[in-house]
C-alpha positions as a Markdown table, in Angstrom:
| # | Residue | x | y | z |
|---|---|---|---|---|
| 1 | Met | 6.6 | 2.5 | -26.6 |
| 2 | Ser | 3.5 | 1.1 | -25.2 |
| 3 | Phe | 2.2 | 1.0 | -21.5 |
| 4 | Asp | -0.3 | -0.6 | -20.1 |
| 5 | Pro | -3.1 | 1.2 | -19.1 |
| 6 | Leu | -3.3 | 2.2 | -15.1 |
| 7 | Tyr | -6.6 | 3.1 | -13.0 |
| 8 | Leu | -7.4 | 5.0 | -10.0 |
| 9 | Leu | -9.6 | 3.4 | -7.7 |
| 10 | His | -11.6 | 5.0 | -4.9 |
| 11 | Thr | -13.9 | 3.9 | -2.8 |
| 12 | Gln | -15.4 | 5.0 | 0.7 |
| 13 | Pro | -15.8 | 1.5 | 2.9 |
| 14 | Asp | -18.6 | 1.3 | 5.4 |
| 15 | Pro | -16.6 | 1.6 | 8.3 |
| 16 | Gln | -19.3 | -0.2 | 10.5 |
| 17 | Arg | -19.9 | -3.5 | 7.8 |
| 18 | Leu | -15.8 | -3.8 | 7.9 |
| 19 | Thr | -15.5 | -4.3 | 11.1 |
| 20 | Ala | -18.3 | -6.7 | 11.2 |
| 21 | Trp | -17.4 | -8.5 | 8.4 |
| 22 | Ala | -13.2 | -8.4 | 10.0 |
| 23 | Ala | -14.5 | -9.8 | 12.9 |
| 24 | Arg | -16.7 | -12.5 | 11.2 |
| 25 | His | -13.4 | -13.9 | 9.3 |
| 26 | Arg | -11.3 | -13.3 | 12.3 |
| 27 | Leu | -9.3 | -10.9 | 10.5 |
| 28 | Leu | -9.5 | -7.7 | 13.7 |
| 29 | Asp | -6.1 | -7.3 | 16.0 |
| 30 | Ala | -6.8 | -4.2 | 18.0 |
| 31 | Arg | -3.2 | -4.2 | 18.1 |
| 32 | Gly | -2.6 | -3.5 | 14.8 |
| 33 | Asp | -4.1 | -2.1 | 11.5 |
| 34 | Leu | -7.1 | -2.7 | 8.9 |
| 35 | Gly | -4.2 | -4.1 | 6.1 |
| 36 | Tyr | -5.1 | -7.3 | 6.2 |
| 37 | Ala | -8.8 | -7.5 | 6.8 |
| 38 | Leu | -9.1 | -4.6 | 3.8 |
| 39 | His | -6.5 | -6.8 | 1.1 |
| 40 | Ala | -9.2 | -10.1 | 2.0 |
| 41 | Leu | -11.7 | -7.8 | 1.5 |
| 42 | Leu | -10.7 | -6.7 | -2.0 |
| 43 | His | -10.0 | -11.0 | -2.6 |
| 44 | Ala | -13.3 | -11.1 | -1.4 |
| 45 | Ala | -14.9 | -8.4 | -4.0 |
| 46 | Phe | -12.5 | -9.0 | -7.0 |
| 47 | Gly | -10.7 | -12.0 | -6.6 |
| 48 | Glu | -7.8 | -12.5 | -8.5 |
| 49 | His | -7.7 | -9.4 | -10.0 |
| 50 | Ala | -7.9 | -7.2 | -6.2 |
| 51 | Pro | -6.3 | -3.9 | -7.0 |
| 52 | Gln | -3.2 | -3.0 | -5.3 |
| 53 | Pro | -1.2 | -0.9 | -4.0 |
| 54 | Phe | -4.0 | 0.1 | -2.3 |
| 55 | Arg | -4.0 | 2.7 | 0.9 |
| 56 | Tyr | -6.6 | 3.4 | 3.2 |
| 57 | Leu | -6.5 | 7.0 | 4.4 |
| 58 | Asp | -9.5 | 7.2 | 7.0 |
| 59 | Ala | -13.3 | 6.8 | 7.3 |
| 60 | Glu | -13.7 | 10.5 | 5.3 |
| 61 | Gln | -11.5 | 9.9 | 2.6 |
| 62 | Gly | -11.3 | 6.5 | 1.8 |
| 63 | Leu | -9.1 | 3.6 | 0.2 |
| 64 | Leu | -7.2 | 4.2 | -3.0 |
| 65 | Ala | -6.0 | 1.4 | -4.9 |
| 66 | Tyr | -4.3 | 1.2 | -8.7 |
| 67 | Thr | -5.6 | -1.3 | -11.4 |
| 68 | Gln | -5.0 | -2.2 | -14.3 |
| 69 | Leu | -8.7 | -2.6 | -15.4 |
| 70 | Ser | -11.0 | -0.5 | -16.1 |
| 71 | Ala | -14.2 | 0.7 | -14.6 |
| 72 | Val | -16.6 | -1.4 | -16.8 |
| 73 | Glu | -14.5 | -4.4 | -15.9 |
| 74 | Leu | -13.9 | -3.7 | -12.0 |
| 75 | Ala | -17.9 | -3.2 | -12.4 |
| 76 | Gln | -18.8 | -6.6 | -13.5 |
| 77 | Leu | -16.2 | -7.9 | -11.3 |
| 78 | Ala | -17.9 | -6.2 | -8.5 |
| 79 | Ser | -20.9 | -7.5 | -9.5 |
| 80 | Leu | -20.6 | -10.9 | -8.8 |
| 81 | Ala | -18.8 | -10.3 | -5.0 |
| 82 | Asp | -20.8 | -11.1 | -2.0 |
| 83 | Pro | -23.0 | -8.8 | -1.2 |
| 84 | Asp | -21.6 | -8.5 | 2.4 |
| 85 | Ala | -18.2 | -7.8 | 1.1 |
| 86 | Ala | -19.7 | -5.3 | -1.9 |
| 87 | Ala | -21.9 | -3.7 | 0.8 |
| 88 | Ala | -18.3 | -3.6 | 3.2 |
| 89 | Leu | -15.9 | -1.8 | 0.5 |
| 90 | Gly | -18.9 | 0.9 | -0.3 |
| 91 | Leu | -19.5 | -0.4 | -3.8 |
| 92 | Gly | -22.1 | 0.2 | -5.8 |
| 93 | Gln | -24.2 | 3.5 | -7.1 |
| 94 | Thr | -26.4 | 3.6 | -4.5 |
| 95 | Ser | -23.8 | 3.3 | -1.7 |
| 96 | Arg | -23.7 | 5.9 | 1.3 |
| 97 | His | -20.5 | 5.7 | 1.4 |
| 98 | Gly | -20.2 | 7.0 | -2.3 |
| 99 | Gly | -19.9 | 3.9 | -4.1 |
| 100 | Met | -17.0 | 3.2 | -6.4 |
| 101 | Asn | -15.0 | 5.5 | -8.0 |
| 102 | Val | -12.4 | 4.5 | -10.7 |
| 103 | Arg | -10.3 | 7.4 | -13.6 |
| 104 | Pro | -7.6 | 6.7 | -15.8 |
| 105 | Phe | -4.0 | 7.8 | -14.3 |
| 106 | Pro | -1.2 | 8.7 | -16.6 |
| 107 | Thr | 1.3 | 6.3 | -17.3 |
| 108 | Gln | 3.6 | 8.4 | -19.8 |
| 109 | Trp | 5.5 | 10.5 | -18.0 |
| 110 | Ala | 8.8 | 12.3 | -19.8 |
| 111 | Thr | 12.5 | 11.7 | -18.4 |
| 112 | Gly | 13.4 | 14.3 | -15.8 |
| 113 | His | 9.8 | 15.6 | -14.7 |
| 114 | Ala | 9.5 | 16.6 | -11.2 |
| 115 | Leu | 6.1 | 15.3 | -9.1 |
| 116 | Gly | 5.1 | 15.5 | -5.3 |
| 117 | Phe | 4.7 | 12.4 | -3.8 |
| 118 | Glu | 3.3 | 10.8 | -0.6 |
| 119 | Val | 4.0 | 7.4 | 0.1 |
| 120 | Arg | 3.2 | 5.4 | 3.4 |
| 121 | Val | 5.9 | 2.4 | 4.4 |
| 122 | Arg | 7.3 | 0.1 | 6.2 |
| 123 | Pro | 10.9 | 1.0 | 6.5 |
| 124 | Ile | 12.3 | -2.4 | 6.6 |
| 125 | Ile | 15.5 | -5.0 | 5.2 |
| 126 | Arg | 15.8 | -8.3 | 4.8 |
| 127 | Glu | 18.9 | -10.5 | 6.8 |
| 128 | Gly | 20.6 | -11.9 | 4.0 |
| 129 | Lys | 21.0 | -15.8 | 5.9 |
| 130 | Thr | 17.5 | -15.6 | 7.7 |
| 131 | Gly | 15.1 | -13.3 | 5.7 |
| 132 | Arg | 13.8 | -12.3 | 9.1 |
| 133 | Glu | 12.5 | -8.4 | 8.8 |
| 134 | Arg | 14.3 | -5.4 | 10.4 |
| 135 | Asp | 13.6 | -1.6 | 11.1 |
| 136 | Ala | 16.2 | -0.1 | 8.8 |
| 137 | Phe | 16.8 | 2.3 | 11.8 |
| 138 | Leu | 17.8 | -0.7 | 14.2 |
| 139 | Ala | 19.7 | -2.1 | 12.0 |
| 140 | Ala | 21.0 | 1.2 | 11.2 |
| 141 | Ile | 22.2 | 1.7 | 14.7 |
| 142 | Glu | 24.3 | -1.9 | 14.9 |
| 143 | Lys | 26.8 | -0.4 | 12.1 |
| 144 | Val | 27.6 | 3.8 | 13.1 |
| 145 | Gly | 25.6 | 3.7 | 16.9 |
| 146 | Asp | 22.9 | 5.6 | 18.5 |
| 147 | Gly | 23.8 | 9.2 | 18.6 |
| 148 | Glu | 24.8 | 9.5 | 15.5 |
| 149 | Leu | 21.9 | 8.8 | 13.8 |
| 150 | Asn | 18.6 | 10.2 | 13.0 |
| 151 | Arg | 15.7 | 7.8 | 12.1 |
| 152 | Ser | 13.8 | 10.3 | 9.5 |
| 153 | Glu | 17.2 | 10.9 | 7.9 |
| 154 | Val | 17.8 | 7.0 | 8.2 |
| 155 | Tyr | 13.9 | 6.5 | 6.5 |
| 156 | Val | 14.9 | 9.0 | 3.4 |
| 157 | Gln | 17.8 | 7.4 | 2.7 |
| 158 | Trp | 15.8 | 3.4 | 3.0 |
| 159 | Leu | 13.5 | 5.2 | 0.5 |
| 160 | Arg | 16.4 | 7.1 | -2.0 |
| 161 | Asp | 17.9 | 3.6 | -2.0 |
| 162 | Leu | 14.7 | 1.3 | -3.0 |
| 163 | Leu | 13.9 | 3.5 | -5.4 |
| 164 | Ala | 17.4 | 3.4 | -6.9 |
| 165 | Arg | 17.0 | -0.6 | -7.0 |
| 166 | Gln | 13.6 | -0.6 | -8.6 |
| 167 | Gly | 14.0 | 1.9 | -11.0 |
| 168 | Gly | 12.1 | 4.6 | -12.7 |
| 169 | Ala | 12.4 | 7.4 | -10.1 |
| 170 | Glu | 15.2 | 9.5 | -8.4 |
| 171 | Leu | 13.9 | 10.6 | -5.1 |
| 172 | Val | 14.7 | 14.9 | -4.8 |
| 173 | Asp | 14.0 | 15.0 | -1.2 |
| 174 | Ala | 11.8 | 14.2 | 1.4 |
| 175 | Ser | 10.6 | 14.0 | 5.2 |
| 176 | Val | 8.6 | 11.9 | 7.5 |
| 177 | Ile | 5.4 | 13.6 | 8.3 |
| 178 | Arg | 3.9 | 10.7 | 10.2 |
| 179 | Tyr | 6.0 | 7.6 | 11.5 |
| 180 | Gln | 4.6 | 5.0 | 14.4 |
| 181 | Gln | 5.4 | 1.0 | 15.5 |
| 182 | Leu | 2.6 | -1.2 | 14.1 |
| 183 | Gly | 1.7 | -4.6 | 14.0 |
| 184 | Val | 0.5 | -6.2 | 11.5 |
| 185 | Thr | -1.9 | -9.0 | 10.7 |
| 186 | Arg | -0.2 | -12.0 | 8.8 |
| 187 | Lys | -1.4 | -16.0 | 8.3 |
| 188 | Gly | 1.0 | -18.1 | 8.6 |
| 189 | Gln | 1.4 | -21.7 | 7.0 |
| 190 | Lys | -1.5 | -24.2 | 7.3 |
| 191 | Gly | -0.7 | -27.4 | 9.5 |
| 192 | Gly | -1.2 | -29.6 | 12.6 |
| 193 | Thr | -4.2 | -31.8 | 12.5 |
| 194 | Asp | -6.8 | -28.5 | 12.1 |
| 195 | Asp | -4.8 | -27.3 | 9.0 |
| 196 | Val | -5.9 | -24.1 | 10.3 |
| 197 | Arg | -3.9 | -21.4 | 9.8 |
| 198 | His | -3.6 | -19.5 | 12.4 |
| 199 | Ser | -2.8 | -15.5 | 12.9 |
| 200 | Arg | -0.3 | -13.3 | 14.5 |
| 201 | Leu | 0.8 | -10.0 | 14.4 |
| 202 | Val | 4.1 | -8.2 | 13.0 |
| 203 | Tyr | 5.3 | -5.4 | 14.9 |
| 204 | Gly | 7.4 | -3.1 | 12.8 |
| 205 | Pro | 7.8 | 0.7 | 12.0 |
| 206 | Asp | 5.2 | 2.2 | 9.8 |
| 207 | Ala | 6.1 | 5.8 | 7.8 |
| 208 | Val | 4.1 | 8.3 | 5.6 |
| 209 | Leu | 7.2 | 10.3 | 3.8 |
| 210 | Thr | 6.4 | 13.2 | 1.3 |
| 211 | Gly | 8.7 | 15.1 | -1.0 |
| 212 | Gln | 9.8 | 15.6 | -4.3 |
| 213 | Leu | 11.4 | 12.9 | -7.1 |
| 214 | His | 12.0 | 13.1 | -10.7 |
| 215 | Val | 11.4 | 10.5 | -13.4 |
| 216 | Thr | 14.4 | 8.6 | -14.8 |
| 217 | Asp | 12.6 | 6.1 | -16.7 |
| 218 | Pro | 9.3 | 6.8 | -18.6 |
| 219 | Gln | 8.5 | 2.9 | -18.7 |
| 220 | Ala | 9.9 | 2.1 | -15.0 |
| 221 | Phe | 8.2 | 4.7 | -13.0 |
| 222 | Ala | 4.8 | 3.9 | -14.9 |
| 223 | Gln | 5.7 | 0.2 | -14.0 |
| 224 | Leu | 6.7 | 1.8 | -10.4 |
| 225 | Leu | 3.6 | 2.8 | -9.9 |
| 226 | Ala | 1.5 | -0.3 | -10.7 |
| 227 | Gln | 3.8 | -2.3 | -8.3 |
| 228 | Gly | 4.0 | 0.3 | -5.5 |
| 229 | Val | 7.5 | 0.3 | -3.4 |
| 230 | Gly | 8.8 | -1.9 | -1.3 |
| 231 | Arg | 7.5 | -4.7 | 0.7 |
| 232 | His | 4.2 | -5.1 | 2.0 |
| 233 | Arg | 2.3 | -3.7 | -0.8 |
| 234 | Ala | -0.8 | -5.8 | -0.9 |
| 235 | Phe | -1.4 | -5.0 | 2.9 |
| 236 | Gly | -1.5 | -1.3 | 2.5 |
| 237 | Phe | 1.9 | 0.6 | 2.0 |
| 238 | Gly | 3.7 | 1.7 | -1.1 |
| 239 | Leu | 0.9 | 3.1 | -2.9 |
| 240 | Leu | 3.1 | 6.5 | -4.6 |
| 241 | Leu | 0.0 | 9.7 | -4.7 |
| 242 | Leu | 1.6 | 12.1 | -6.6 |
| 243 | Arg | 1.1 | 15.9 | -7.0 |
| 244 | Pro | 2.3 | 18.8 | -8.8 |
| 245 | Ala | 5.7 | 19.6 | -7.8 |
| 246 | Arg | 6.2 | 22.8 | -5.6 |
| 247 | Gly | 7.2 | 26.0 | -7.9 |
C-alpha cells in the first residue's frame, strides 16, 4: 500500500510585517482573527501549493501546516514569492523570526494505534435546505432544550460524529480546552459596477479540543491528516496536532 508523502511546515510570521501586509490588502478586521489574512499570505507565498490545513498558534510559537511538498520544493516556491509576503511569513534562512522548518511527518500508522491529539475546529452544521451554517450547540438546543445540554459535550459528540463520517480515526475521549465566539472574515462574490469582492464577517464557534483517538484505517487516517478536520480548513481550522497517547 502506497502513501503520499506528508510534511509538517513551521514558520514564525513577523507580527508587524504580517499586520502591515494584511492591512495593505484590506484583510484585517478588528473583530475577527488572522485566518483569512494568513490564508491569503500563504497563497501569496506558495501559490496554488499553499499548505493547508494550518494553525497559527501565537506570535511566539508561530504557524504549523501540513503539506505534501518537500523542503526543497517549498524553498523553490518561496524564492519566487513577493518579498513582502515572504518576509511577513518569516521565510528565509536569514529571517530573525526563525525561517522555514520542514520535516517529514509519518503517513503509515497501524490499525488500532492510539494517539493523543489537539485540534482547533469550527463546530458547525449546515442546514439541508439553505446550506446556512449554524453552531452545533444552538442547533442541538432546538432539538432537546437548553436545560439538558452541555456545550462541551455537544462539541465532543460533534467531533466524534465528524471523524466517523470522514473516516480514518475513532474518538476515544476528548474535552474542550478553549471556546469563544469568533468573527471570521470571508470574501463575498464579485458583483456590481466595480466588480470588487467585499469582505464580510461571519460569527460562529471557535473551539480547541484535546483528547485521544484510535486509527481505524491507516490510509484514510493519512488522508485525514493531509485534508484536515471539519470545515474552514483553509482558514486556520482543522489541523490535527498529534502526540503520544497517555499511558
